[in-house]
N, C-alpha and C positions, 0 to 999 in steps of 0.2 A: 676397607672395603669387602676383604675376606671375613674379619670378623663379623662384620654386619650381613654376609652371607649365612655364617654358620650362626649366628643368631635367629636367622629366620629359618634355617633346618631346623635346629631344634624346635621352634613353636610348631612349624611344620609339621616335622615328626611324630608327634609325641604318640600316634594313634599307628602309624605306616610302620613305625621302624620299635619306638621305646616301648610301647605296651603291645609289641608282637612277638608272640610267643618263637615264630620262627627265627627270631634274632635273638642271640644269648646276649643277656644285658652286659656282658663284658664288652661286648661288640659296638653297643650301640652308638657312642661317639664315634669309630671308627667307620661305620655305613654312614652317618651323616657327613662325615669328613668326605668318603668316597664320592657321594652325588655332588658335592661341592666342586669336588674334581673333575666330576662330568663335565659339569655344569660349565668350570671356568674354563677346561681344555677345550670342549666342543667350542663357546666363544671366541676362544685365543684361535682357534683352524678357523671361523669364518672369516674373523678378520684377516688374516695373513691371506686369505684366499680372494680376499677384495668382497666380502659380504658385510662389509661390515652396516651396510644400510639395511640389511637384513635383520642384525641382531635385535633390534626393537621390536620387531615383529614377532619373534620368537613364540609371543605367548598366545598370540593369537589364534593360533593353530597349533593344538597341542600332536597331531595329525604329521606335521610338518618333519620334511627328512633331516633336519636338524634337533629338534625337540623328540626322534625317533632316535636318532644318532646319541644324544645323551641316555637317554634311558636304555639303549640295549647296551651300551659302556658301563653305565651303573649297573645295570643286570649282571654282565661278562664279570664286573669286578668282584661284587661281593657274593656271587657262586663261587669265583675261584679262592678268594681271601677267605671267606668265611664260611664257607659250605652251606650257605644258608641255598635249600633247592630250587630249582626255577620257575615253579609256580610263584611262590611264596617270594622272588625276587622279582619277578615280572609285576608283581601284585603293587609291590612297594615303589618301585620306580613309578608305575601308572599314576599313585596317586601324589607319591610326593614331588616330583620334580615338574608335572603340569602344575602343582599348588605355588612352588618355588616361583615359576618364570611368572606366573599371575600376578602376583606378588610384585616381583619386580619389574614388571611391566608399567602398572600402576605404580610403581613409584615406595611402596609401602616399607622400604627398610628405613634405616636411621644413620645413611651414612652422610653427614654434613648438613647442612641447610636444606638442600634440595631431593636428601633420600637417595638412597642408592637403590638405582633402577638401570635395564637394560642399555638406555643411552647412555649414564654416565659412563657404564663399564665398556662401553665401546668406546666412548670419547677417549677414556682410562687408557683404553688399550692400544687405541688407535697414536698414544702420542709415548709409548716404549721405544720406538725406534723405527717400528714397521714402516711407519708415514713418511717416506721419503721426500714425498712434494707436496707434504704439508696438508693436503686438502680436506684431511680431517677424517679419510678413508684408508684404506688397505687396500690397493688394488692391482692392475699388473702396470701400471705405471710407474709402482712404487718398486714392483719389482725392477724392470727396465731401469729406473735411477741406481738402484743399489746393484748394479752389475756394469751402468755404467755407460748404458746404450742410450 
């Protein structure tokens, strides 16, 4: 799954990262990996907070709080780790994250027969042990089961 996400980021990041003079060439892959981490961490957080049903809808609204959270985390990360200036970092995030989310939403990835998409990422994360009641999402019911209430 992560390999497929990285392939999508490599393809989508050609202009915004790889050909961008604001990103030193030696940091291209690390910047793309940071984008992947921002996407996955935000999705994991949404799942843990019972917002699994909203994950598949991320790409429909690039201004949604979750999409903005992904972009903001990515911007802060690449500014701190790689010294990329704020305007360049915001431009990279505004180009790269929505493009990849859109591809994930359409299932344009290459993982398995069904393609890598936000729905199957959400489903896979739901099976990581957080979905305590087995209903396919992570919500307050799962938290109460986790603590035996």
